[in-house]
Each structure stands twice: as structure tokens, then as C-alpha cells.
N, C-alpha and C positions, 0 to 999 in steps of 0.2 A: 870512288865507286858509287853509283847511284843506288838509292834504296831498292829500286826494282831489280838491279843486278845482284845486290846482296841477297834479296829474297829468292831469286832464281838459283843462285849458287847453293842455297840451303836445300834445294830440291835435288841437287846432283849427288851422286854417290862418290865416295872417296876414289880419286884417281881418274874420274871421268874427264875426258878431254873437252875443255871449253871451246877451243878452235874448231874441233870436229862438229860439235853441236851448233856452232854458228854457221859452219859451211852447210850443214843440213837444214838450216833455217828453223831449227828448233829453238835456239836462242837468237835473240835479235842482235843486230850489230853492236848494240851497247851492252849486251849480256843479259837482257831481260827475257821474261817469258810472258806471252799472252795466254789467255784462258785455253785456247785451242791447243797451243803448243804444250802447255802444262799437262793437259789430258793425254796428248800423244806421248810425251815423255814418260808419264806414269805407267801407261800401257806397256810401252816397250821395256821399261825397267822391270816391271813385274813379270813380264814374259821371260826376260833374260834370267831372272831369279829362278823361275820355274824350270828353265832349261839347264841351268848351271850344273845340277847333279849329273845329268847325262854327259855334259861336256867334260866334267872332271873325271868321270868313270872311263870315258872313251880315251881321253888323253893319257890316263894312267895305263890303259891297256895297249894303246897304239899311239906313239908320239906323232905319227903322220896322219892323225885323225882329219877327216874331211867333213865339213858341215856344208850342206847345200841349202841355200835360202831361195825358195822357189816363188815365182811371181813377186819378185823382190821390190818392184816399184822403185822408190828412191833409195832403197836399201837401208832404211833406218835400223831395222833389226840386225842385219848383217854387220853394219858398222859398229853398233853398240856391243854386240857379242865379241867382235874382234877387239875393240877398245878395252873392254872389261876383262876378257878371259884369254883369248888367243894371243893377243899382243904380249901381255905380261907373262904368259906361259912360255913364250919363245918357241912354240912349236904348233903344229896343226895348221889347217888352211880353211878359209871360208870362201865358197864359190857362190856368187849370186847369179840367178838365172832370171832374165827379164826380157820380155818381147819387144819393148819400145827402145829403139837404138839411142834416142836422144837422152833417155834416163841412164842408160848404160854408159854413155860417153861422159855425162856429168859425174856419175859415181866413180868412174875410173880416174878422173881428175882429182876428186876429193881423196881417194885412196892414195894417189901418188903424193899429193900435198901433205897427207898425214903420215907418210912413210909406212903404210900398211902393205908391206912387201908380199905377205902371204894371203892377200885377198884378191880374188880374181872375179871377172865378170863375163858372163856368157849371154850373148844377144840371141834370143830365139824363144820358141815355145817350149813349155815344160815337157810336153810329150815327145819333142824332137831332140831334147838335150841329152847328150851321151858323154858323161864325164868320168866314167870308170867307177871304181868302188867308192861308195859313200857310206859314212858311219852314222851321220845324223841328218835328218831332213826337217826343215822348218818351213812353214808357210803361214804368214800373218795376213789375215783378211784376203786370202786367195778367193776371188769371187766365183760364185755358182759352181760350175763343174771343175774349176781350176783346183779345188781341194781334192777332188777325185783323181785328177791328173797327178797331184802330188803324192797321193797314196800309191798309185801305180808306179810312179818314179821310184819311190822308196823300195818297193818290191823288186823292180828291175835292177836297181843298184845295190840291193842287199843291205839296206840300212838297218842298223840295230835299233835306233831310236827315231821316233817320228813325233813331231810337235806341231799341231795344227790349230789355227784359230779360223774357223770357217766364216764365210760372209755371203750374204745374199743368195741363199740356196733356193732357186726358183724352179729348177727342173721338175721336181716331183709335184709341185703345186700345179704346173701346167698339165702334167699327166693325169693328176687326180681329177681335174676338171671334167674329164670324160669317163671316169670310172663309176660304175653303178654296181653296188653289191650290198651285203648286209651291214657294212660299216659306213656307207656313204653319207650318213647324217653328220659324221665327224668333220666332213669337209664341204658340206652343202653351201655354206656362206663363204664368200671370197676371203674374208679376213681369217676365218678359221682354216681355210685351205692353205693360205700362205704360212700361217703359224705352224699348223700340223705338218705341212710339207717340209718345212725347215727342220722341225724336230725329228721327223721320220728319216730324213736324209742323214742326219748325224747319228741316229741310232743304227742305221744300216751301215754307215761308214765304220762305226765301232765294231760291229759284228764281222764286217769284211776283214778288218785288221786282225781280229781274234781268230778268224778262220784260217789266216795265214801265219798263225803262231805267235801273235803279239799279245802281251798282257796290256789291257787298255784301261786308262783312268780318264774320266770325264769330270771336269770341274768348272767353276766360274773363273774367268780370267782375271777380272778386276771389277771394281764397283761400277754399277750402271751409270753413275755420273760421269765416268770416263769413256764408256763405249756401250752401245746397245748390242753390238756384235760381240757377245761376251762368253762364248763357250770355248773351252780349251780341251782339246783331245790330245792326250799323251800316250804313246804306245812304245813298249819295249819288247823286242822279239826274244822269245825263249825256246821256240821250237819251229819246225818247218810248217806244220799245219795243225788244225784243230777241227776234226770232222763234226763235232757237236755244234760248234759255232757256225760252221758252214750250213748245217741243216737248219739251224735257227734263222739264219739269214734268208735262206730260200723259203722257209715256211712263212716268215713275215712278209716277204716280197709277194708271195702268192696270195696271202690273205688280203693285203691292201690293194693288190693289182697294179703295183708300180714299184720300180727300183731305179737307182741311178744307172744310166745306160752304160757308163764306163766300168762299173763294178759288176762284172758278170763272171760266172764260172764256166770253164770249158766242159 
């Protein structure tokens, strides 16, 4: 075994499938890791660790737990969660939703080759996917409004747990470009508008989830050396609604003059 392969194996968790990580091109054919793949692996492993308590609690409560991984891309997260948790547990299901058919086809082959019998793939948009009751929703780097679609998906499918790593939140920055009010000095410069728009988007997302009865925790995903898209939003539903959080959402949206268009109240 090469020294690069030995070093790569030291980065893997006990029981992690080397053939799977090679099929995902996280490990090279010789079993090594380049710098980009190491960052990707660390990100996904850390996210898997953060989600694990929700998976454990859900599997204990419901052996038929369904986890929906939205905007799955190459399904790195879904595969790692199945490999580490759902496979060894012998129960539960992972469903990956991805709009690009070619990625779905590749992922289906990897799942078949890995004997991941309880992993399914849906080709289509998040907003159009209808897969019945879902217990856990995940979305890793779902770009711009796709994170909002994931939130609405979680509500539609009555998910108890929601784990989101937002990415490239540009919608509010575009809206703020035309907003003039007492706060507009906060976004007068384009750089500030991008940064503030991204921050406000996630603040409003957290409030929207709270308004629908979730307890929300916002933390750093991993070190900035691994990813600049580094915010982790985790929500667990405890009640059907929270009028105070709804009022705070609407107050903030009114004060800044913008809000994510998908996140509206009837």
C-alpha cells in the first residue's frame, strides 16, 4: 500500500467503505486523497456526525425512517449516511432527489454496486418531488433558493428533522439593490449587499422554521479551510406553529424591505 493510501485511510472512519469512496471519486483509484477530496470528505463526515443524533432518534422511534437528501448532486452525503448509519442499522431508507438525470443514473449504479438496497433516487426538481412521509430532510450546499425549496419540502412532507447547509444565497442581494429605507447604508456597497443578503436570508430561514414549530440551532459546519459555505442550520419540530416567531419574521422582512419569495405566509 502506498504512503498516500495509508494516509488517506487514516482520514476514514471505522467501517467506511473504501470501494464506495473510490466510486464517488473521493478516493483515487490507488486509494489516495488529494487536497480537494480531503476537504470534501471532512465536510461530509462532519455533517454526518452532526446529523447522527437525529438519525438515531428517528430510527429508534420509527424503524421505517425515511431520510430525503435534496439537491443531492452526486449524492456524497446520502451515500455516506447510508454507509455509516442506515446500512449497519439494517433499517430505514435514504431517498436522493436530484434534477440532473445523468447524476441520478450514475448514483443508481453506485448504489447497486454497493448493495445499498434501501437507497432510492428520484430524478426531478425538489418542489415537484412527492415521496410521501419523510422523517429527516437534508440539503448540502443547495444553491440559492433551493434551500428554501428544501424547507417547503420538509413542511409538505412533515419532516421532524431538517439539516441544511445553504449555499450562494443571491436572491435577497438582488432585491436589496433597489431598496431605499433607513437601513440602506447597510447594503449600499455591492460587497456588503452580498454578505448581508446572505446573512439575512439565513436569519429569515431560521425564523420561518421556528414559525412552523421547529426549534432551530445555527452553527458553523466545519473549519473555513474546508469550506467558505460554512453555516449549518438544524431544526427539530416540537409543535405545529409559533406565532411569536411568525411575527418576528414578518417584522424583519418589513423593516429590510425584502424576504425570500418562496417563504411567505398566507
